C-alpha positions as CSV (number, residue, x, y, z in Angstrom):
1,M,69.0,74.6,170.7
2,S,69.2,71.9,168.3
3,L,66.0,70.9,166.4
4,D,64.9,67.4,166.4
5,T,64.6,66.2,162.9
6,T,63.0,63.0,163.6
7,A,59.9,64.6,165.7
8,I,57.7,64.4,162.2
9,E,57.9,61.5,160.2
10,T,58.7,62.4,156.4
11,H,57.1,60.0,153.5
12,S,58.4,62.4,150.7
13,S,61.8,64.4,150.7
14,D,63.4,66.0,147.6
15,T,67.2,67.4,148.1
16,R,67.3,68.3,144.1
17,T,68.3,71.9,143.5
18,F,66.9,73.9,140.1
19,E,69.2,76.7,138.7
20,P,67.4,79.6,137.1
21,S,68.1,80.1,133.4
22,P,70.7,82.7,132.2
23,D,68.1,84.7,130.8
24,F,66.2,84.9,134.1
25,V,69.2,85.7,136.1
26,A,70.0,88.4,133.5
27,R,66.6,90.0,134.1
28,A,66.6,89.9,137.9
29,R,66.8,92.6,139.8
30,L,69.6,91.4,142.1
31,D,72.5,89.1,141.6
32,R,73.7,86.7,144.4
33,A,76.4,89.2,145.4
34,G,74.2,92.1,145.3
35,Y,71.6,90.3,147.5
36,D,74.2,89.1,150.1
37,A,75.6,92.7,150.4
38,L,71.9,93.8,150.9
39,Y,71.3,91.2,153.7
40,R,74.7,91.8,155.2
41,E,73.7,95.5,155.5
42,S,70.4,94.6,156.8
43,M,71.7,93.0,159.8
44,D,74.6,95.2,160.6
45,S,72.9,98.8,159.6
46,P,69.6,98.1,159.8
47,E,68.3,102.0,160.5
48,T,70.5,102.9,157.1
49,F,68.9,99.9,155.3
50,W,65.2,100.5,156.1
51,K,65.5,104.2,155.7
52,R,66.4,103.6,152.2
53,E,64.2,100.8,151.5
54,T,61.0,102.5,152.6
55,Q,61.5,105.8,150.6
56,E,59.1,104.2,148.1
57,L,56.3,104.2,150.6
58,V,54.0,107.3,150.9
59,F,54.3,108.0,154.9
60,R,51.9,110.6,156.2
61,K,54.2,110.6,159.3
62,P,57.8,109.3,158.9
63,W,59.0,107.0,161.5
64,Q,61.1,108.3,164.4
65,K,62.9,105.0,165.4
66,L,63.2,101.9,163.6
67,L,62.8,99.4,166.6
68,E,61.4,99.2,170.3
69,W,62.0,95.7,171.5
70,E,61.2,94.7,175.0
71,L,60.7,91.1,175.0
72,P,58.4,89.5,174.1
73,H,57.0,92.7,172.6
74,S,58.2,94.6,169.5
75,Q,57.2,97.7,167.5
76,W,58.5,98.6,164.1
77,F,58.7,102.0,162.5
78,V,57.8,103.8,165.6
79,G,55.8,106.9,165.0
80,A,55.0,106.3,161.4
81,E,51.5,106.6,159.9
82,L,50.7,105.4,156.3
83,N,47.7,104.4,154.3
84,A,48.2,101.4,152.4
85,S,46.1,102.2,149.3
86,E,48.2,105.4,149.1
87,S,51.4,103.6,148.6
88,C,49.8,100.9,146.4
89,L,48.2,103.3,144.2
90,D,48.9,107.1,144.8
91,R,52.8,107.1,144.5
92,H,52.4,106.1,141.2
93,L,50.2,109.1,139.7
94,G,51.8,111.6,137.9
95,T,54.7,109.1,136.7
96,D,55.1,106.7,133.8
97,V,53.7,103.9,136.0
98,A,50.1,105.5,136.2
99,N,49.2,104.3,132.5
100,K,50.8,100.8,133.4
101,R,48.8,97.4,134.1
102,A,48.1,97.1,137.6
103,I,45.8,94.1,137.3
104,I,45.3,91.5,134.3
105,W,42.3,89.6,134.7
106,E,41.1,86.6,132.7
107,S,37.7,85.0,133.6
108,E,36.8,81.3,133.2
109,P,34.9,81.9,130.1
110,G,38.0,83.8,128.6
111,E,36.9,87.4,129.2
112,T,39.7,89.5,129.4
113,R,40.1,93.2,131.4
114,T,42.9,95.4,132.3
115,L,43.3,98.1,134.9
116,S,46.0,100.6,134.6
117,Y,47.2,102.2,138.0
118,A,45.3,105.2,137.3
119,E,42.1,103.4,136.5
120,L,42.4,101.4,139.6
121,H,43.0,104.3,141.9
122,A,39.8,105.8,140.2
123,E,37.8,102.9,141.0
124,V,39.1,102.8,144.6
125,V,38.5,106.5,145.3
126,K,34.9,105.9,144.1
127,L,34.1,103.1,146.2
128,A,35.9,104.5,149.3
129,A,33.5,107.5,148.7
130,V,30.4,105.4,148.6
131,L,31.4,103.4,151.7
132,R,32.3,106.8,153.6
133,G,29.1,108.4,152.6
134,L,27.1,105.4,153.7
135,G,28.5,105.7,157.3
136,V,31.7,103.5,157.2
137,S,34.2,104.8,159.2
138,K,38.0,104.0,160.5
139,G,37.8,100.9,162.6
140,D,34.5,99.6,161.2
141,R,34.5,96.3,159.8
142,V,33.5,95.5,156.2
143,A,32.8,91.9,154.9
144,I,34.0,91.2,151.4
145,Y,32.2,88.0,149.8
146,M,33.2,88.2,146.2
147,G,34.7,85.9,143.4
148,M,38.0,86.2,141.6
149,V,37.3,89.8,139.9
150,P,39.1,93.0,140.0
151,E,36.2,94.5,142.1
152,A,37.6,92.4,144.8
153,A,41.0,94.1,145.1
154,V,39.3,97.4,144.5
155,A,36.9,96.7,147.6
156,M,40.0,95.7,149.8
157,L,41.9,99.1,148.8
158,A,38.7,101.1,149.3
159,C,38.3,99.8,152.8
160,A,41.9,100.4,153.5
161,R,41.9,104.0,152.2
162,I,39.2,104.8,154.8
163,G,40.6,102.8,157.6
164,A,38.1,100.2,157.5
165,I,39.0,96.6,158.3
166,H,38.1,94.3,155.6
167,S,37.2,90.5,156.3
168,V,37.4,88.6,153.3
169,I,35.1,85.7,153.2
170,F,35.7,82.8,150.7
171,G,33.5,82.7,147.7
172,G,32.6,79.3,148.1
173,F,31.4,79.3,151.5
174,S,27.8,78.6,152.5
175,P,25.2,81.2,153.8
176,R,25.7,79.8,157.4
177,S,29.4,80.3,157.2
178,I,29.0,83.9,155.7
179,R,26.8,84.7,158.7
180,D,29.2,83.2,161.3
181,R,32.1,85.4,160.0
182,I,29.8,88.6,159.9
183,D,29.0,87.9,163.7
184,D,32.3,87.1,164.6
185,S,33.8,90.5,163.4
186,T,30.5,92.4,163.6
187,C,30.8,93.9,160.2
188,K,28.9,97.1,159.4
189,A,28.5,96.4,155.8
190,I,29.3,93.6,153.2
191,I,30.4,93.9,149.4
192,T,29.5,91.2,147.2
193,Q,28.4,90.4,143.7
194,D,25.1,89.2,141.8
195,E,27.1,86.1,140.7
196,G,30.4,84.3,140.7
197,R,31.7,81.5,138.5
198,R,33.4,78.4,139.7
199,G,34.3,75.2,137.9
200,G,31.9,76.5,134.9
201,R,29.1,76.9,137.2
202,P,27.3,80.2,138.6
203,V,27.7,80.8,142.3
204,P,24.7,82.9,143.5
205,L,26.5,85.3,145.6
206,K,23.7,87.7,146.4
207,A,21.4,85.2,147.2
208,N,23.7,83.5,149.6
209,V,24.4,86.9,151.3
210,D,20.3,87.4,151.5
211,E,20.2,84.1,153.0
212,A,22.7,84.7,155.5
213,L,21.1,87.9,156.6
214,Q,17.5,86.2,157.1
215,E,17.7,85.7,160.7
216,P,17.7,89.0,162.6
217,G,20.5,90.1,165.1
218,H,23.3,90.7,162.6
219,S,25.2,93.7,162.4
220,I,25.0,94.4,158.7
221,E,23.4,97.9,157.7
222,F,23.6,97.8,154.1
223,T,25.0,95.7,150.9
224,V,27.0,97.1,148.2
225,V,26.6,94.6,145.2
226,F,28.8,94.5,142.1
227,R,27.0,93.7,138.8
228,H,29.1,91.1,137.2
229,T,27.3,88.4,135.3
230,G,24.0,90.3,134.9
231,A,21.9,87.9,136.4
232,K,18.7,88.9,138.0
233,V,19.0,89.3,141.6
234,D,16.8,90.4,144.2
235,M,17.9,94.1,144.9
236,S,15.3,95.1,147.6
237,K,17.1,93.1,150.3
238,F,19.7,94.6,152.6
239,N,21.0,96.8,149.6
240,F,21.6,100.7,149.3
241,K,20.6,101.3,145.8
242,D,17.0,102.0,146.1
243,A,17.1,104.2,149.0
244,R,20.7,105.9,148.5
245,T,21.2,106.6,145.1
246,V,24.2,108.9,145.8
247,A,26.2,105.3,145.9
248,T,24.9,104.6,142.2
249,E,25.8,107.9,141.3
250,I,29.3,108.0,142.4
251,L,30.2,104.4,140.9
252,N,28.6,105.2,137.4
253,M,31.1,108.0,137.2
254,A,33.9,108.4,134.5
255,P,35.8,110.6,136.7
256,S,38.4,113.2,135.9
257,P,41.5,114.2,137.9
258,S,39.2,117.3,139.3
259,M,36.4,115.2,140.1
260,L,38.4,112.5,141.7
261,A,39.9,115.5,143.9
262,A,36.1,116.6,145.1
263,I,35.4,113.0,145.8
264,E,38.7,112.5,147.9
265,K,37.7,115.7,149.7
266,G,34.2,114.1,150.7
267,I,36.2,111.1,151.8
268,Q,38.5,113.1,154.2
269,D,35.6,114.8,155.4
270,K,34.7,113.6,158.9
271,E,31.3,115.0,158.5
272,A,30.7,113.5,155.1
273,T,27.1,112.4,154.2
274,P,25.7,111.0,151.1
275,S,24.2,114.5,150.1
276,L,27.6,116.1,150.6
277,L,29.4,113.7,148.4
278,T,26.5,114.1,146.0
279,T,26.9,118.2,146.2
280,L,30.8,117.6,145.7
281,V,30.8,115.5,142.6
282,M,27.7,117.3,141.0
283,S,29.4,120.6,141.4
284,S,32.4,119.4,139.1
285,P,32.0,120.7,135.8
286,D,33.1,117.6,134.0
287,F,30.7,115.1,135.6
288,Q,29.5,112.6,133.3
289,R,28.0,109.3,133.0
290,R,29.7,106.2,131.5
């Protein structure tokens, strides 16, 4: 079937090509010949290709069959089971990569912050424990309404770690838009921050969430709030901190490997509760506050 290239009128087109510099080519993972060879293998021997290329991923259950295809439906990596956060983070622990920078962040005012893979893993495990202890389980929906901060990535990976489905809400949306998206996906919790920054101005993220949840009938059971700017916000509305101090205790930890193992055990325990997570953590001999 040929495509009709005149169906859409084009007002601007560019046929120029831009060759990479010799220095860029020298540092590339593949040259053109290598790329062509890999592409050919993926087409001619897809099972061999994908067995090798997926070896870096952490599979809880390996795939038994590459592809089942009955038009119009297809299923790839049949029988496989993995957790995205484990492939992003855990596979680097115990290697030289653990201390390499996973996130390099700079704010609008020029603040800088870096998180290594090991540090990011610790933050993800802690937040996953908080969510798990507060009742978020596999299949639950969690809204994330945050600015461009490292904790937004932490929130997404923490949800993945416990099997929750995260719904990212653009940090510039209004309370009405926040509520619509919460209602559409029946979110159990929302993760936000005190304020964000956009164009040099503060964005009242927590206040917007409070307004979005003013009318009854929503599905939100608690709000997790990240302190970013330190601005004074109402922490009594739809927030766990006053009533469920375990969340604060866990998030304020400077965890060691043994402590992280205790928290991870609590995450995996289907009967985990805030009190159980507290017991697991407090029993760790190296419990300490930041």
